[in-house]
N, C-alpha and C positions, 0 to 999 in steps of 0.2 A: 683671260679666263675663259675656259670653254663654256659654251652655252648649256651643255648637259649638266654641269656642276650646279648651275643656278636652279635648274628644274629639280634636281635631286634634293636640294635644301627646302624647296617649297612643298614637297610631298608630305602629306599627313600620314602619321603612323596609325594603324588600326588599333582601337582600344579593345583590350581583351580583359573582361572581368575575372577577378580571382575567384576560385571556387569558395563556397561558403565554408567557414571554419567553425569548429566547435571548441569550447573551452576544454582545457586539459582537466581531467578529473583525478583527484588524489584520493585513493582509497585508504581508509584507516585500517588499522590492525583489527582482526576478528577477535575481539575480546568481549566478554559478556558480564553482566551484573544482574543481580536478582531484583525482580519486581515483587515487592512485598508490602504494598500499601494497605493501611488499615481500613480504608474505605472500600476495598474489594474483597471478594470471596475466593480469590485464587492467587497463585504465584506463577511466574515464568521467568525465563532469562531473556534479556534484551541487550542490544549492543551498547558498549560503553560510550560510543560516539553519539548516542541518542539521549534525548531528554524526555521525561514524563511530564505532561501538562494536564492537570485535572480540568475537565470541561465543566464549568459551572453555569453555562448558559446554553440553552437550546431554543433558538428563535425567540429571544428575550424572555424565556421562561426557564425555570430550573429543570434540569434533566429528570427523567422519571426515577433515576437511582443515582446516588452519589458516585457510583463506579462507572462514570463516563470519563474517558481520558484519551489523550493523543500521545503517540510515540513520535516525537518530532526529531527528524534527522536533518539538522541545519546545513551540513555539508552538501546535501543533495536536494534541499528545498522539498523534502518529502515528509508526509504525515501518514501514520497508520491510525485512523480514527477507530476507536474501540468503544463499544457501548454494551452495557450489561443489563439484563432483565431477569428478575426472578420468575420462575415458571409458576403461574397461579391459575386459578379457575378463569379469571378474566383474560389472562395471557397464557393459554396452553401451549405446550411444545409444538403442536402442529401449526398454530398461527405464527409463532416466532420463526419456525423454519420456512413457512410459506413467505413471510416478509423478507427473509434473507434471500430466497430464490428470486423474489420479485425485484428486489434492489439490484441484484446481479443481472437479472434479465433485462433491466432497464437499459443496459449497455448494448442490447441487441441492435439498436439503431445504427451503430457504427461497427460493432464487433464482426469479425470474420469467423470467429469460433469461440465457444465457451466450453471449457473442459472441467469436469467435476472429479475431484480426487477425494473420495471418502477415506476416513481413517478411524481406527479404533485402537486405543492404547490399553494395555493391561490394567492401568489404574482407573479405568472407567471413563476416561475422556474420549469422546467421540466427536465427529464433525465432518465438515467438507471444506476443502480448499478449492476455490474456483480460480481458474486461469482464464483470462479474457484476452483474446488476441485481436489486434487491430488498433486503429487510432481512437482509443477510448480513454476516458478520464481515469478509470481505475482498472488496472490490468490484473490485480490480485485482490481477492476478497475471501473471507473464511468465516466460519462460525464453529464454536465448540460448545458442547453441552455435556452433562453428566448422565451417562446411560443407566447408572445404578439407581440413583435416588430421584432423578428428573426434577431437580430443584433450580438448576442454574442454566443460563444461556448467555453467551458472549459472542458478539459479532465484530469483525474488523475489516477495514478496507484501506488499501494503499492508494494514496494520491500524491502525484508530483505537481508542484506549482510551476508548471511550464506547459507549453502547447503540446498536446499528445502527438508525439512523433516516435513511433515504435522503433524505427531504425536507429535514431540517435540516442534514445534512452536505453536501448537494449543492454549495454554493458552495466549501467547503473542499476537497472531493473534486476538483472541477474544477481548482482552483488547484494541488493536489499532483499531479494526473494529468499536467499539463503538465511538471512537474519530472521525473517518471518517464519520460515520453516523451523528454525531453532526455537523461536517463541512457542510454536505449537508442540514441538517435541518435548519441551521442558514444562509444559503447562500442567498444573495440578490444582484441583479444587481443594479449598480448605473447608473444614466443617465449622 
């Protein structure tokens, strides 16, 4: 047996790690259903793959209004946290808007950019959709109010229950963003 054959068998092969993989995401059909809960002052369309969960606890206390709820998307481990506040003397529209800007601005610690997209619909629904770029906990936040009577204010924020990694979440974020835009487009206040 040649000596070179023995040495060839003793050689160690170099270990090469496999690149990190991401789970395959199965996107459901874009179908919508009506949100028309009696505990809220508005309606909108939300995806059929999502569930509405009324929020009955806020830091071990009752929320300030029964119209606090989550739009839970189990297939994506995502929540749109929604909170409603009536506009009053104690909570004027200016303070509610300032709070919405403050909560979005809190992401400036890691955000690379925050873009504001104001909107005004013919039915009196107005608001701002915030897009927050970078490795942040909530890349999409919004608020809607009624410009005609100034009685109502609702705020929403999208959260994924995973480490914020904009590159790997980008396809899922884009998919869910379209559903949130649909929520805003179909949003109507009830009297």
